[in-house]
PDB file of N, CA, C and O in Angstrom:
ATOM      1  N   MET A   1      26.941 -33.900-225.277  1.00  0.00           N
ATOM      2  CA  MET A   1      27.549 -32.596-225.305  1.00  0.00           C
ATOM      3  C   MET A   1      26.704 -32.632-226.867  1.00  0.00           C
ATOM      4  O   MET A   1      26.621 -33.607-227.614  1.00  0.00           O
ATOM      5  N   ASP A   2      26.138 -31.289-227.079  1.00  0.00           N
ATOM      6  CA  ASP A   2      25.793 -31.308-228.415  1.00  0.00           C
ATOM      7  C   ASP A   2      27.234 -30.632-229.328  1.00  0.00           C
ATOM      8  O   ASP A   2      28.069 -29.809-228.952  1.00  0.00           O
ATOM      9  N   PRO A   3      27.104 -31.325-230.574  1.00  0.00           N
ATOM     10  CA  PRO A   3      27.999 -31.229-231.554  1.00  0.00           C
ATOM     11  C   PRO A   3      27.696 -29.699-231.694  1.00  0.00           C
ATOM     12  O   PRO A   3      26.540 -29.277-231.657  1.00  0.00           O
ATOM     13  N   GLY A   4      29.093 -28.658-231.901  1.00  0.00           N
ATOM     14  CA  GLY A   4      28.864 -27.058-232.348  1.00  0.00           C
ATOM     15  C   GLY A   4      28.851 -26.403-230.715  1.00  0.00           C
ATOM     16  O   GLY A   4      29.165 -25.220-230.583  1.00  0.00           O
ATOM     17  N   SER A   5      28.631 -26.887-229.998  1.00  0.00           N
ATOM     18  CA  SER A   5      28.589 -26.388-229.122  1.00  0.00           C
ATOM     19  C   SER A   5      29.714 -26.220-227.669  1.00  0.00           C
ATOM     20  O   SER A   5      29.570 -27.223-226.969  1.00  0.00           O
ATOM     21  N   SER A   6      30.255 -25.712-227.355  1.00  0.00           N
ATOM     22  CA  SER A   6      31.440 -25.634-225.940  1.00  0.00           C
ATOM     23  C   SER A   6      30.936 -25.484-224.432  1.00  0.00           C
ATOM     24  O   SER A   6      30.232 -24.611-223.925  1.00  0.00           O
ATOM     25  N   PRO A   7      31.413 -26.401-223.989  1.00  0.00           N
ATOM     26  CA  PRO A   7      31.144 -26.288-222.477  1.00  0.00           C
ATOM     27  C   PRO A   7      31.699 -24.885-221.802  1.00  0.00           C
ATOM     28  O   PRO A   7      32.243 -24.040-222.513  1.00  0.00           O
ATOM     29  N   SER A   8      31.527 -24.697-220.402  1.00  0.00           N
ATOM     30  CA  SER A   8      31.684 -23.684-219.767  1.00  0.00           C
ATOM     31  C   SER A   8      32.368 -24.615-218.485  1.00  0.00           C
ATOM     32  O   SER A   8      32.086 -25.783-218.218  1.00  0.00           O
ATOM     33  N   ILE A   9      33.274 -23.796-217.838  1.00  0.00           N
ATOM     34  CA  ILE A   9      33.714 -24.202-216.391  1.00  0.00           C
ATOM     35  C   ILE A   9      33.975 -23.133-215.576  1.00  0.00           C
ATOM     36  O   ILE A   9      34.396 -22.243-216.315  1.00  0.00           O
ATOM     37  N   THR A  10      33.940 -22.671-214.204  1.00  0.00           N
ATOM     38  CA  THR A  10      34.019 -21.848-213.592  1.00  0.00           C
ATOM     39  C   THR A  10      34.491 -22.570-212.125  1.00  0.00           C
ATOM     40  O   THR A  10      34.018 -23.652-211.778  1.00  0.00           O
ATOM     41  N   PRO A  11      35.617 -21.729-211.203  1.00  0.00           N
ATOM     42  CA  PRO A  11      35.661 -22.333-209.909  1.00  0.00           C
ATOM     43  C   PRO A  11      34.784 -21.760-209.066  1.00  0.00           C
ATOM     44  O   PRO A  11      34.272 -20.651-209.214  1.00  0.00           O
ATOM     45  N   LEU A  12      34.519 -22.906-207.720  1.00  0.00           N
ATOM     46  CA  LEU A  12      33.535 -22.297-206.883  1.00  0.00           C
ATOM     47  C   LEU A  12      34.510 -21.868-205.762  1.00  0.00           C
ATOM     48  O   LEU A  12      35.673 -22.239-205.602  1.00  0.00           O
ATOM     49  N   THR A  13      33.586 -20.773-204.824  1.00  0.00           N
ATOM     50  CA  THR A  13      34.419 -19.938-203.702  1.00  0.00           C
ATOM     51  C   THR A  13      34.847 -21.153-202.713  1.00  0.00           C
ATOM     52  O   THR A  13      36.022 -21.283-202.369  1.00  0.00           O
ATOM     53  N   GLY A  14      33.835 -22.025-202.283  1.00  0.00           N
ATOM     54  CA  GLY A  14      33.693 -23.015-201.204  1.00  0.00           C
ATOM     55  C   GLY A  14      34.624 -24.111-201.953  1.00  0.00           C
ATOM     56  O   GLY A  14      34.409 -25.204-201.429  1.00  0.00           O
ATOM     57  N   GLY A  15      35.723 -24.221-203.144  1.00  0.00           N
ATOM     58  CA  GLY A  15      36.050 -25.010-203.456  1.00  0.00           C
ATOM     59  C   GLY A  15      35.711 -26.065-204.565  1.00  0.00           C
ATOM     60  O   GLY A  15      34.691 -26.715-204.336  1.00  0.00           O
ATOM     61  N   GLY A  16      36.345 -26.339-205.663  1.00  0.00           N
ATOM     62  CA  GLY A  16      35.695 -27.358-206.639  1.00  0.00           C
ATOM     63  C   GLY A  16      34.923 -26.353-207.667  1.00  0.00           C
ATOM     64  O   GLY A  16      34.779 -25.148-207.465  1.00  0.00           O
ATOM     65  N   TYR A  17      34.512 -26.982-208.665  1.00  0.00           N
ATOM     66  CA  TYR A  17      33.952 -26.172-209.996  1.00  0.00           C
ATOM     67  C   TYR A  17      33.077 -26.763-210.321  1.00  0.00           C
ATOM     68  O   TYR A  17      32.946 -27.939-209.979  1.00  0.00           O
ATOM     69  N   ALA A  18      32.122 -26.070-211.157  1.00  0.00           N
ATOM     70  CA  ALA A  18      30.855 -26.056-211.953  1.00  0.00           C
ATOM     71  C   ALA A  18      31.021 -25.990-213.477  1.00  0.00           C
ATOM     72  O   ALA A  18      31.786 -25.172-213.988  1.00  0.00           O
ATOM     73  N   GLU A  19      30.269 -26.893-214.227  1.00  0.00           N
ATOM     74  CA  GLU A  19      30.305 -27.014-215.550  1.00  0.00           C
ATOM     75  C   GLU A  19      29.026 -26.517-215.918  1.00  0.00           C
ATOM     76  O   GLU A  19      28.142 -26.393-215.070  1.00  0.00           O
ATOM     77  N   ALA A  20      28.810 -26.145-217.432  1.00  0.00           N
ATOM     78  CA  ALA A  20      27.498 -25.633-218.169  1.00  0.00           C
ATOM     79  C   ALA A  20      27.886 -26.467-219.560  1.00  0.00           C
ATOM     80  O   ALA A  20      28.916 -26.620-220.217  1.00  0.00           O
ATOM     81  N   PHE A  21      26.535 -26.913-219.652  1.00  0.00           N
ATOM     82  CA  PHE A  21      26.883 -27.288-221.346  1.00  0.00           C
ATOM     83  C   PHE A  21      25.607 -27.388-222.254  1.00  0.00           C
ATOM     84  O   PHE A  21      24.627 -26.819-221.772  1.00  0.00           O
ATOM     85  N   GLN A  22      25.457 -27.866-223.209  1.00  0.00           N
ATOM     86  CA  GLN A  22      24.140 -28.059-223.933  1.00  0.00           C
ATOM     87  C   GLN A  22      24.625 -29.628-224.369  1.00  0.00           C
ATOM     88  O   GLN A  22      25.707 -30.069-224.756  1.00  0.00           O
ATOM     89  N   ASN A  23      23.110 -30.352-224.083  1.00  0.00           N
ATOM     90  CA  ASN A  23      23.274 -31.640-224.507  1.00  0.00           C
ATOM     91  C   ASN A  23      22.513 -31.672-225.631  1.00  0.00           C
ATOM     92  O   ASN A  23      21.949 -30.669-226.069  1.00  0.00           O
ATOM     93  N   PRO A  24      22.424 -33.272-226.374  1.00  0.00           N
ATOM     94  CA  PRO A  24      22.247 -33.734-227.838  1.00  0.00           C
ATOM     95  C   PRO A  24      20.876 -33.156-227.737  1.00  0.00           C
ATOM     96  O   PRO A  24      20.257 -32.954-228.782  1.00  0.00           O
ATOM     97  N   GLN A  25      20.377 -32.891-226.667  1.00  0.00           N
ATOM     98  CA  GLN A  25      18.826 -32.661-226.848  1.00  0.00           C
ATOM     99  C   GLN A  25      18.430 -30.991-226.969  1.00  0.00           C
ATOM    100  O   GLN A  25      17.320 -30.581-227.306  1.00  0.00           O
ATOM    101  N   HIS A  26      19.318 -30.342-226.701  1.00  0.00           N
ATOM    102  CA  HIS A  26      19.547 -28.430-226.803  1.00  0.00           C
ATOM    103  C   HIS A  26      18.900 -28.224-225.248  1.00  0.00           C
ATOM    104  O   HIS A  26      18.056 -27.330-225.188  1.00  0.00           O
ATOM    105  N   ASP A  27      19.206 -28.978-223.921  1.00  0.00           N
ATOM    106  CA  ASP A  27      18.776 -28.457-222.688  1.00  0.00           C
ATOM    107  C   ASP A  27      20.174 -28.157-222.263  1.00  0.00           C
ATOM    108  O   ASP A  27      21.254 -28.711-222.468  1.00  0.00           O
ATOM    109  N   LEU A  28      19.742 -26.943-221.508  1.00  0.00           N
ATOM    110  CA  LEU A  28      20.934 -26.701-220.676  1.00  0.00           C
ATOM    111  C   LEU A  28      21.218 -27.865-219.618  1.00  0.00           C
ATOM    112  O   LEU A  28      20.298 -28.554-219.178  1.00  0.00           O
ATOM    113  N   CYS A  29      22.552 -28.039-219.239  1.00  0.00           N
ATOM    114  CA  CYS A  29      22.979 -28.838-218.405  1.00  0.00           C
ATOM    115  C   CYS A  29      23.866 -28.189-217.510  1.00  0.00           C
ATOM    116  O   CYS A  29      24.448 -27.135-217.766  1.00  0.00           O
ATOM    117  N   ASN A  30      23.990 -29.031-216.135  1.00  0.00           N
ATOM    118  CA  ASN A  30      25.500 -28.711-215.620  1.00  0.00           C
ATOM    119  C   ASN A  30      25.912 -29.740-215.046  1.00  0.00           C
ATOM    120  O   ASN A  30      25.215 -30.747-215.172  1.00  0.00           O
ATOM    121  N   ARG A  31      26.974 -29.812-214.360  1.00  0.00           N
ATOM    122  CA  ARG A  31      27.607 -30.991-213.454  1.00  0.00           C
ATOM    123  C   ARG A  31      28.770 -30.402-212.414  1.00  0.00           C
ATOM    124  O   ARG A  31      29.538 -29.490-212.718  1.00  0.00           O
ATOM    125  N   LEU A  32      28.759 -30.939-211.417  1.00  0.00           N
ATOM    126  CA  LEU A  32      29.565 -30.091-210.578  1.00  0.00           C
ATOM    127  C   LEU A  32      30.800 -31.096-210.178  1.00  0.00           C
ATOM    128  O   LEU A  32      30.734 -32.301-210.419  1.00  0.00           O
ATOM    129  N   GLU A  33      31.938 -30.483-209.543  1.00  0.00           N
ATOM    130  CA  GLU A  33      32.805 -31.820-209.519  1.00  0.00           C
ATOM    131  C   GLU A  33      32.997 -32.793-208.611  1.00  0.00           C
ATOM    132  O   GLU A  33      33.985 -33.465-208.315  1.00  0.00           O
ATOM    133  N   THR A  34      31.706 -32.751-208.154  1.00  0.00           N
ATOM    134  CA  THR A  34      31.307 -33.761-206.602  1.00  0.00           C
ATOM    135  C   THR A  34      30.817 -35.160-208.080  1.00  0.00           C
ATOM    136  O   THR A  34      30.638 -36.327-207.734  1.00  0.00           O
ATOM    137  N   GLY A  35      30.707 -34.829-209.286  1.00  0.00           N
ATOM    138  CA  GLY A  35      30.313 -35.485-210.079  1.00  0.00           C
ATOM    139  C   GLY A  35      28.669 -35.505-210.397  1.00  0.00           C
ATOM    140  O   GLY A  35      28.196 -36.015-211.413  1.00  0.00           O
ATOM    141  N   THR A  36      27.803 -34.789-209.235  1.00  0.00           N
ATOM    142  CA  THR A  36      26.671 -34.321-209.841  1.00  0.00           C
ATOM    143  C   THR A  36      26.166 -33.419-210.705  1.00  0.00           C
ATOM    144  O   THR A  36      26.455 -32.223-210.748  1.00  0.00           O
ATOM    145  N   GLN A  37      24.946 -34.360-211.811  1.00  0.00           N
ATOM    146  CA  GLN A  37      25.146 -33.748-212.969  1.00  0.00           C
ATOM    147  C   GLN A  37      23.284 -33.906-213.116  1.00  0.00           C
ATOM    148  O   GLN A  37      22.514 -34.684-212.553  1.00  0.00           O
ATOM    149  N   ALA A  38      23.042 -32.846-214.082  1.00  0.00           N
ATOM    150  CA  ALA A  38      21.571 -32.330-213.966  1.00  0.00           C
ATOM    151  C   ALA A  38      21.476 -31.716-215.205  1.00  0.00           C
ATOM    152  O   ALA A  38      22.236 -30.790-215.486  1.00  0.00           O
ATOM    153  N   CYS A  39      20.579 -32.145-216.032  1.00  0.00           N
ATOM    154  CA  CYS A  39      19.840 -31.480-217.451  1.00  0.00           C
ATOM    155  C   CYS A  39      18.443 -30.664-216.889  1.00  0.00           C
ATOM    156  O   CYS A  39      17.565 -31.240-216.247  1.00  0.00           O
ATOM    157  N   THR A  40      18.415 -29.631-217.148  1.00  0.00           N
ATOM    158  CA  THR A  40      16.972 -29.002-217.276  1.00  0.00           C
ATOM    159  C   THR A  40      16.368 -29.280-218.496  1.00  0.00           C
ATOM    160  O   THR A  40      16.865 -29.845-219.470  1.00  0.00           O
ATOM    161  N   SER A  41      14.764 -28.638-218.289  1.00  0.00           N
ATOM    162  CA  SER A  41      14.369 -28.512-219.251  1.00  0.00           C
ATOM    163  C   SER A  41      14.173 -27.056-220.215  1.00  0.00           C
ATOM    164  O   SER A  41      13.344 -26.713-221.057  1.00  0.00           O
ATOM    165  N   LEU A  42      15.118 -26.559-219.751  1.00  0.00           N
ATOM    166  CA  LEU A  42      15.218 -25.229-220.298  1.00  0.00           C
ATOM    167  C   LEU A  42      15.932 -25.413-221.821  1.00  0.00           C
ATOM    168  O   LEU A  42      17.119 -25.740-221.830  1.00  0.00           O
ATOM    169  N   ALA A  43      15.275 -25.222-223.032  1.00  0.00           N
ATOM    170  CA  ALA A  43      15.601 -25.622-224.085  1.00  0.00           C
ATOM    171  C   ALA A  43      16.504 -24.168-224.955  1.00  0.00           C
ATOM    172  O   ALA A  43      16.186 -22.993-225.138  1.00  0.00           O
ATOM    173  N   MET A  44      17.439 -24.797-225.238  1.00  0.00           N
ATOM    174  CA  MET A  44      18.673 -23.736-225.664  1.00  0.00           C
ATOM    175  C   MET A  44      18.637 -23.578-227.507  1.00  0.00           C
ATOM    176  O   MET A  44      18.217 -24.507-228.197  1.00  0.00           O
ATOM    177  N   THR A  45      19.039 -22.537-227.989  1.00  0.00           N
ATOM    178  CA  THR A  45      19.169 -22.606-229.565  1.00  0.00           C
ATOM    179  C   THR A  45      20.052 -23.874-229.490  1.00  0.00           C
ATOM    180  O   THR A  45      20.757 -24.205-228.537  1.00  0.00           O
ATOM    181  N   ALA A  46      19.881 -24.559-230.727  1.00  0.00           N
ATOM    182  CA  ALA A  46      21.154 -25.623-231.129  1.00  0.00           C
ATOM    183  C   ALA A  46      22.283 -24.791-231.428  1.00  0.00           C
ATOM    184  O   ALA A  46      22.256 -23.688-231.974  1.00  0.00           O
ATOM    185  N   GLY A  47      23.417 -25.523-230.957  1.00  0.00           N
ATOM    186  CA  GLY A  47      24.671 -25.105-231.383  1.00  0.00           C
ATOM    187  C   GLY A  47      25.314 -23.966-230.911  1.00  0.00           C
ATOM    188  O   GLY A  47      26.338 -23.536-231.443  1.00  0.00           O
ATOM    189  N   THR A  48      24.645 -23.316-229.697  1.00  0.00           N
ATOM    190  CA  THR A  48      24.981 -22.505-228.833  1.00  0.00           C
ATOM    191  C   THR A  48      25.838 -22.911-227.399  1.00  0.00           C
ATOM    192  O   THR A  48      25.886 -24.034-226.897  1.00  0.00           O
ATOM    193  N   SER A  49      26.364 -21.918-226.995  1.00  0.00           N
ATOM    194  CA  SER A  49      27.177 -22.552-226.052  1.00  0.00           C
ATOM    195  C   SER A  49      27.064 -21.544-224.667  1.00  0.00           C
ATOM    196  O   SER A  49      27.547 -20.416-224.756  1.00  0.00           O
ATOM    197  N   PRO A  50      26.424 -21.969-223.405  1.00  0.00           N
ATOM    198  CA  PRO A  50      26.221 -21.485-222.283  1.00  0.00           C
ATOM    199  C   PRO A  50      27.479 -20.933-221.362  1.00  0.00           C
ATOM    200  O   PRO A  50      28.542 -21.551-221.296  1.00  0.00           O
ATOM    201  N   SER A  51      27.273 -19.914-220.784  1.00  0.00           N
ATOM    202  CA  SER A  51      28.652 -19.460-220.001  1.00  0.00           C
ATOM    203  C   SER A  51      28.417 -19.660-218.567  1.00  0.00           C
ATOM    204  O   SER A  51      27.226 -19.792-218.287  1.00  0.00           O
ATOM    205  N   ILE A  52      29.154 -19.710-217.690  1.00  0.00           N
ATOM    206  CA  ILE A  52      28.914 -20.450-216.188  1.00  0.00           C
ATOM    207  C   ILE A  52      30.138 -19.338-215.327  1.00  0.00           C
ATOM    208  O   ILE A  52      31.340 -19.434-215.574  1.00  0.00           O
ATOM    209  N   ALA A  53      29.656 -18.457-214.453  1.00  0.00           N
ATOM    210  CA  ALA A  53      30.953 -18.177-213.455  1.00  0.00           C
ATOM    211  C   ALA A  53      30.070 -18.160-211.880  1.00  0.00           C
ATOM    212  O   ALA A  53      28.926 -17.976-211.463  1.00  0.00           O
ATOM    213  N   GLY A  54      31.379 -18.465-211.387  1.00  0.00           N
ATOM    214  CA  GLY A  54      31.163 -18.467-209.864  1.00  0.00           C
ATOM    215  C   GLY A  54      30.452 -17.167-209.095  1.00  0.00           C
ATOM    216  O   GLY A  54      30.615 -16.010-209.484  1.00  0.00           O
ATOM    217  N   THR A  55      29.785 -17.471-208.151  1.00  0.00           N
ATOM    218  CA  THR A  55      29.311 -16.215-207.022  1.00  0.00           C
ATOM    219  C   THR A  55      30.078 -16.205-205.716  1.00  0.00           C
ATOM    220  O   THR A  55      30.740 -17.049-205.113  1.00  0.00           O
ATOM    221  N   ALA A  56      29.707 -14.781-205.473  1.00  0.00           N
ATOM    222  CA  ALA A  56      30.492 -14.982-203.679  1.00  0.00           C
ATOM    223  C   ALA A  56      30.034 -15.825-203.364  1.00  0.00           C
ATOM    224  O   ALA A  56      30.803 -16.786-203.358  1.00  0.00           O
ATOM    225  N   ASP A  57      28.667 -16.121-202.925  1.00  0.00           N
ATOM    226  CA  ASP A  57      27.887 -17.031-202.360  1.00  0.00           C
ATOM    227  C   ASP A  57      28.655 -18.384-202.101  1.00  0.00           C
ATOM    228  O   ASP A  57      28.653 -19.105-201.103  1.00  0.00           O
ATOM    229  N   GLY A  58      29.457 -18.532-203.571  1.00  0.00           N
ATOM    230  CA  GLY A  58      29.527 -20.231-203.442  1.00  0.00           C
ATOM    231  C   GLY A  58      28.956 -20.544-204.307  1.00  0.00           C
ATOM    232  O   GLY A  58      29.491 -21.497-204.875  1.00  0.00           O
ATOM    233  N   GLY A  59      27.875 -20.143-204.845  1.00  0.00           N
ATOM    234  CA  GLY A  59      27.222 -20.885-206.084  1.00  0.00           C
ATOM    235  C   GLY A  59      27.749 -20.330-207.614  1.00  0.00           C
ATOM    236  O   GLY A  59      28.950 -20.127-207.795  1.00  0.00           O
ATOM    237  N   TYR A  60      26.858 -20.128-208.576  1.00  0.00           N
ATOM    238  CA  TYR A  60      27.028 -19.940-210.004  1.00  0.00           C
ATOM    239  C   TYR A  60      25.773 -19.447-210.538  1.00  0.00           C
ATOM    240  O   TYR A  60      24.707 -19.739-209.997  1.00  0.00           O
ATOM    241  N   THR A  61      25.843 -18.705-211.588  1.00  0.00           N
ATOM    242  CA  THR A  61      24.865 -18.283-212.392  1.00  0.00           C
ATOM    243  C   THR A  61      25.458 -18.878-213.749  1.00  0.00           C
ATOM    244  O   THR A  61      26.641 -19.102-214.004  1.00  0.00           O
ATOM    245  N   GLU A  62      24.344 -19.075-214.549  1.00  0.00           N
ATOM    246  CA  GLU A  62      24.759 -19.270-216.000  1.00  0.00           C
ATOM    247  C   GLU A  62      24.005 -18.476-217.072  1.00  0.00           C
ATOM    248  O   GLU A  62      22.803 -18.375-216.828  1.00  0.00           O
ATOM    249  N   ALA A  63      24.353 -17.987-218.009  1.00  0.00           N
ATOM    250  CA  ALA A  63      23.887 -17.430-219.085  1.00  0.00           C
ATOM    251  C   ALA A  63      24.085 -18.426-220.274  1.00  0.00           C
ATOM    252  O   ALA A  63      25.050 -19.147-220.527  1.00  0.00           O
ATOM    253  N   TYR A  64      22.428 -18.198-221.192  1.00  0.00           N
ATOM    254  CA  TYR A  64      22.367 -19.229-222.156  1.00  0.00           C
ATOM    255  C   TYR A  64      21.675 -18.338-223.169  1.00  0.00           C
ATOM    256  O   TYR A  64      21.437 -17.196-222.776  1.00  0.00           O
ATOM    257  N   GLN A  65      21.353 -18.617-224.250  1.00  0.00           N
ATOM    258  CA  GLN A  65      20.326 -18.149-225.427  1.00  0.00           C
ATOM    259  C   GLN A  65      19.584 -19.483-225.357  1.00  0.00           C
ATOM    260  O   GLN A  65      19.960 -20.645-225.509  1.00  0.00           O
ATOM    261  N   ALA A  66      18.094 -18.782-225.001  1.00  0.00           N
ATOM    262  CA  ALA A  66      16.905 -19.934-225.025  1.00  0.00           C
ATOM    263  C   ALA A  66      16.674 -20.063-226.502  1.00  0.00           C
ATOM    264  O   ALA A  66      17.199 -19.340-227.348  1.00  0.00           O
ATOM    265  N   SER A  67      15.795 -21.101-226.748  1.00  0.00           N
ATOM    266  CA  SER A  67      15.219 -21.749-228.251  1.00  0.00           C
ATOM    267  C   SER A  67      14.590 -20.554-228.867  1.00  0.00           C
ATOM    268  O   SER A  67      14.318 -20.517-230.067  1.00  0.00           O
ATOM    269  N   THR A  68      14.328 -19.445-227.932  1.00  0.00           N
ATOM    270  CA  THR A  68      13.722 -18.616-228.789  1.00  0.00           C
ATOM    271  C   THR A  68      14.154 -17.506-228.784  1.00  0.00           C
ATOM    272  O   THR A  68      13.422 -16.516-228.804  1.00  0.00           O
ATOM    273  N   GLY A  69      15.694 -17.453-228.749  1.00  0.00           N
ATOM    274  CA  GLY A  69      16.659 -16.293-229.552  1.00  0.00           C
ATOM    275  C   GLY A  69      16.729 -15.516-228.133  1.00  0.00           C
ATOM    276  O   GLY A  69      17.243 -14.442-228.444  1.00  0.00           O
ATOM    277  N   ILE A  70      16.498 -15.492-226.819  1.00  0.00           N
ATOM    278  CA  ILE A  70      16.394 -14.522-225.951  1.00  0.00           C
ATOM    279  C   ILE A  70      17.844 -15.051-225.010  1.00  0.00           C
ATOM    280  O   ILE A  70      18.287 -16.189-224.852  1.00  0.00           O
ATOM    281  N   LEU A  71      18.265 -13.928-224.568  1.00  0.00           N
ATOM    282  CA  LEU A  71      19.442 -13.942-223.480  1.00  0.00           C
ATOM    283  C   LEU A  71      18.429 -14.273-221.994  1.00  0.00           C
ATOM    284  O   LEU A  71      17.476 -13.614-221.578  1.00  0.00           O
ATOM    285  N   TRP A  72      19.156 -15.758-221.318  1.00  0.00           N
ATOM    286  CA  TRP A  72      18.557 -15.687-220.204  1.00  0.00           C
ATOM    287  C   TRP A  72      19.652 -16.206-218.999  1.00  0.00           C
ATOM    288  O   TRP A  72      20.771 -16.473-219.436  1.00  0.00           O
ATOM    289  N   ASN A  73      19.466 -16.364-217.635  1.00  0.00           N
ATOM    290  CA  ASN A  73      19.942 -15.922-216.623  1.00  0.00           C
ATOM    291  C   ASN A  73      19.501 -17.592-215.696  1.00  0.00           C
ATOM    292  O   ASN A  73      18.315 -17.894-215.569  1.00  0.00           O
ATOM    293  N   ARG A  74      20.491 -18.401-215.202  1.00  0.00           N
ATOM    294  CA  ARG A  74      19.767 -19.564-214.530  1.00  0.00           C
ATOM    295  C   ARG A  74      20.906 -19.221-212.885  1.00  0.00           C
ATOM    296  O   ARG A  74      21.979 -18.637-213.041  1.00  0.00           O
ATOM    297  N   ASN A  75      20.572 -19.555-211.834  1.00  0.00           N
ATOM    298  CA  ASN A  75      21.305 -19.309-210.454  1.00  0.00           C
ATOM    299  C   ASN A  75      21.677 -21.138-210.058  1.00  0.00           C
ATOM    300  O   ASN A  75      21.143 -22.086-210.634  1.00  0.00           O
ATOM    301  N   ALA A  76      22.348 -21.203-209.337  1.00  0.00           N
ATOM    302  CA  ALA A  76      22.764 -22.386-209.026  1.00  0.00           C
ATOM    303  C   ALA A  76      21.532 -23.224-208.161  1.00  0.00           C
ATOM    304  O   ALA A  76      21.579 -24.453-208.101  1.00  0.00           O
ATOM    305  N   ALA A  77      20.171 -22.271-207.345  1.00  0.00           N
ATOM    306  CA  ALA A  77      18.844 -22.632-206.798  1.00  0.00           C
ATOM    307  C   ALA A  77      18.002 -23.314-208.129  1.00  0.00           C
ATOM    308  O   ALA A  77      17.088 -24.135-208.059  1.00  0.00           O
ATOM    309  N   GLY A  78      18.586 -22.729-209.328  1.00  0.00           N
ATOM    310  CA  GLY A  78      17.589 -23.279-210.175  1.00  0.00           C
ATOM    311  C   GLY A  78      16.708 -22.475-211.074  1.00  0.00           C
ATOM    312  O   GLY A  78      16.161 -22.928-212.080  1.00  0.00           O
ATOM    313  N   THR A  79      16.599 -21.106-210.585  1.00  0.00           N
ATOM    314  CA  THR A  79      15.690 -20.212-210.625  1.00  0.00           C
ATOM    315  C   THR A  79      16.305 -19.426-212.109  1.00  0.00           C
ATOM    316  O   THR A  79      17.500 -19.391-212.405  1.00  0.00           O
ATOM    317  N   ALA A  80      15.405 -18.944-212.768  1.00  0.00           N
ATOM    318  CA  ALA A  80      15.779 -18.760-214.360  1.00  0.00           C
ATOM    319  C   ALA A  80      14.937 -17.383-214.954  1.00  0.00           C
ATOM    320  O   ALA A  80      13.774 -17.024-214.775  1.00  0.00           O
ATOM    321  N   THR A  81      15.911 -16.863-215.635  1.00  0.00           N
ATOM    322  CA  THR A  81      14.865 -15.637-215.670  1.00  0.00           C
ATOM    323  C   THR A  81      15.538 -14.798-217.087  1.00  0.00           C
ATOM    324  O   THR A  81      16.681 -14.695-217.530  1.00  0.00           O
ATOM    325  N   THR A  82      14.370 -14.344-217.463  1.00  0.00           N
ATOM    326  CA  THR A  82      14.793 -13.753-218.942  1.00  0.00           C
ATOM    327  C   THR A  82      15.083 -12.249-218.683  1.00  0.00           C
ATOM    328  O   THR A  82      14.489 -11.466-217.942  1.00  0.00           O
ATOM    329  N   THR A  83      16.196 -12.046-219.522  1.00  0.00           N
ATOM    330  CA  THR A  83      16.833 -10.636-219.601  1.00  0.00           C
ATOM    331  C   THR A  83      15.858  -9.819-220.467  1.00  0.00           C
ATOM    332  O   THR A  83      15.870  -8.616-220.207  1.00  0.00           O
ATOM    333  N   GLY A  84      15.014 -10.213-221.443  1.00  0.00           N
ATOM    334  CA  GLY A  84      14.322  -9.815-222.624  1.00  0.00           C
ATOM    335  C   GLY A  84      15.172  -9.299-223.888  1.00  0.00           C
ATOM    336  O   GLY A  84      14.682  -8.404-224.576  1.00  0.00           O
ATOM    337  N   LEU A  85      16.498  -9.864-224.233  1.00  0.00           N
ATOM    338  CA  LEU A  85      17.382  -9.438-224.851  1.00  0.00           C
ATOM    339  C   LEU A  85      17.654 -10.224-226.182  1.00  0.00           C
ATOM    340  O   LEU A  85      18.283 -11.281-226.240  1.00  0.00           O
ATOM    341  N   GLY A  86      17.118  -9.591-227.196  1.00  0.00           N
ATOM    342  CA  GLY A  86      17.337 -10.917-228.134  1.00  0.00           C
ATOM    343  C   GLY A  86      18.786 -10.774-228.211  1.00  0.00           C
ATOM    344  O   GLY A  86      19.379  -9.749-227.873  1.00  0.00           O
ATOM    345  N   MET A  87      19.574 -12.275-228.856  1.00  0.00           N
ATOM    346  CA  MET A  87      20.410 -12.349-229.576  1.00  0.00           C
ATOM    347  C   MET A  87      20.912 -12.941-230.541  1.00  0.00           C
ATOM    348  O   MET A  87      20.121 -13.876-230.671  1.00  0.00           O
ATOM    349  N   MET A  88      22.049 -13.123-231.704  1.00  0.00           N
ATOM    350  CA  MET A  88      22.083 -13.605-233.050  1.00  0.00           C
ATOM    351  C   MET A  88      23.241 -14.936-232.825  1.00  0.00           C
ATOM    352  O   MET A  88      23.565 -15.641-233.781  1.00  0.00           O
TER     353      MET A  88
END
C-alpha cells in the first residue's frame, strides 16, 4: 500500500467483503475476501485514498482520484468511467 493513503472496505450483499487501495506504484488495486487481489493500470494521484461501496447486485463500485486530478469510478466488472469533476 502507498504510504499516506488509506484502504477502503465494504461488505458485499452475497457475503464477504471487498477492499480498494493504492499500491506503491500509485495504481488502483482491489482485494476480495477470497484472497483474489488485482492491481489495475489506472493511475491514482499519489497519497490519495480510494473509496469502495457494495452494490445491490453483489458487486461494488470504487471511486478514486486519477493522476489527472479528475474523479473516476470503476465497477466490479472493471469498467472505469470519468465523472469529469476535478478534485483538490
